[in-house]
C-alpha positions in Angstrom: 98.9 65.4 -6.9 97.8 62.6 -4.5 101.4 61.6 -3.6 102.2 65.3 -2.7 99.3 65.2 -0.3 100.6 62.2 1.5 104.0 63.8 1.9 102.4 66.8 3.6 100.2 64.8 6.0 102.2 61.7 6.7 100.1 59.0 8.3 97.3 61.3 9.5 94.6 60.3 7.1 91.6 62.6 7.9 88.1 61.1 8.2 86.3 61.2 4.9 89.5 61.3 2.8 89.0 57.8 1.4 85.8 58.9 -0.3 87.5 61.8 -2.1 90.6 59.7 -2.8 88.4 57.2 -4.7 86.6 59.8 -6.6 89.8 61.5 -7.6 91.4 58.2 -8.6 88.4 57.2 -10.8 88.6 60.4 -12.7 91.7 59.0 -14.4 90.6 55.4 -15.3 88.6 52.5 -14.0 89.9 50.4 -11.0 89.0 47.3 -9.1 88.7 47.6 -5.3 92.0 45.7 -4.9 93.7 48.1 -7.4 92.4 51.1 -5.4 93.9 49.6 -2.2 97.2 48.8 -3.9 97.4 52.3 -5.5 96.8 53.9 -2.1 99.6 51.9 -0.5 102.0 52.6 -3.4 101.3 56.3 -3.5 101.7 56.7 0.3 104.9 54.6 0.3 103.2 52.2 2.6 102.1 54.8 5.1 98.4 54.4 4.4 97.1 50.8 4.0 93.4 51.0 3.6 91.7 47.7 4.4 89.1 45.9 2.3 86.8 46.6 5.2 87.1 50.3 4.5 87.2 50.4 0.7 84.5 47.9 -0.3 81.7 49.3 2.0 82.7 52.8 0.8 82.5 51.6 -2.8 79.0 50.3 -2.0 77.9 53.7 -0.6 79.3 55.5 -3.7 77.3 53.0 -5.8 74.2 53.7 -3.8 74.7 57.4 -4.2 75.1 56.9 -7.9 78.5 58.6 -8.0 80.2 55.5 -9.4 79.1 52.4 -11.3 80.5 48.9 -11.6 81.5 47.7 -15.1 80.9 44.1 -16.4 84.5 43.2 -15.6 84.2 44.2 -11.9 85.9 47.6 -12.2 84.5 50.9 -10.9 84.1 54.1 -12.9 82.6 57.5 -12.2 79.1 58.4 -13.3 78.3 61.8 -14.7 77.1 62.8 -11.2 80.4 61.4 -9.7 82.5 63.4 -12.2 80.6 66.6 -11.4 81.1 66.0 -7.6 84.8 65.3 -8.1 85.1 68.5 -10.2 83.3 70.5 -7.5 85.8 69.2 -4.9 88.7 70.2 -7.2 87.3 73.8 -7.5 87.0 74.1 -3.7 90.5 72.6 -3.2 92.0 75.1 -5.6 90.4 78.1 -3.9 91.4 76.8 -0.4 95.0 76.0 -1.6 95.5 79.5 -3.0 94.2 81.1 0.2 96.3 78.9 2.5 99.4 79.8 0.5 98.8 83.5 1.2 98.1 82.8 4.9 101.3 80.8 5.4 103.2 83.7 3.9 101.9 86.0 6.6 103.9 84.4 9.3 102.7 82.9 12.6 99.3 84.6 12.6 98.7 83.4 9.0 99.8 79.8 10.1 97.4 79.9 13.0 94.5 81.0 10.9 95.4 78.5 8.2 95.6 75.5 10.7 92.3 76.6 12.3 90.8 76.7 8.8 92.1 73.3 7.9 90.6 71.9 11.1 87.2 73.4 10.3 87.3 72.2 6.7 88.1 68.7 7.9 85.2 68.7 10.3 82.8 70.1 7.8 84.0 67.6 5.2 83.4 64.7 7.5 79.9 65.8 8.3 79.1 66.5 4.7 80.5 63.2 3.5 78.5 61.2 6.1 75.3 63.0 5.3 75.5 63.8 1.6 73.4 60.8 0.5 70.5 61.9 2.6 70.6 65.6 1.6 67.9 67.1 -0.6 68.9 69.3 -3.5 67.8 72.4 -1.4 70.1 71.3 1.5 73.0 70.7 -0.9 72.6 74.2 -2.4 72.5 75.7 1.1 75.7 73.9 2.0 77.3 75.1 -1.2 76.3 78.7 -0.5 77.6 78.4 3.1 81.0 77.2 1.9 81.2 79.9 -0.7 80.3 82.5 1.9 83.0 81.2 4.3 85.6 81.2 1.6 84.7 84.8 0.7 85.2 85.8 4.4 88.6 84.1 4.4 89.5 85.9 1.3 88.5 89.3 2.9 90.5 88.5 6.0 93.5 87.5 3.9 93.3 90.8 2.0 92.9 92.8 5.3 95.9 91.0 6.8 98.1 91.6 3.8 97.1 95.3 3.8 98.0 95.6 7.5 101.4 93.9 6.8 102.1 96.3 4.0 101.3 99.3 6.1 103.6 98.1 8.9 106.5 97.6 6.5 
């Protein structure tokens, strides 16, 4: 899954990706910081080489946010809250992926909408990832509702576009 992502984006690693990369990786097993760096380099075929100056401070923030914990042998693992966060991200990814697949099938208009959507999601993800530790439960729920509403709008637009295309044919 992760290596497929690298093939699509090349060397353009979006801001905030490292955080989700670590959470996704730690769903499988425990890793040391060095192993996380090595895995990223291996999976990207050397395209992405995250530095210790990126990974270790990020691990510190994830520890502060109680999304991960450090084991006695210096490895990192997800906490229950970290696992729930990673699963929420997976659900959103699945929804967005399905909707983007339909948009890309709609030709140039669909591609334009999909690329615009990706840019918006990337921006929102960066903002959320930099502010999540400071958000209250109420703010988190508001963001979640906002994202669900936006995905619903996209789904409605997708259905309308597909209906128009069918009528034209």
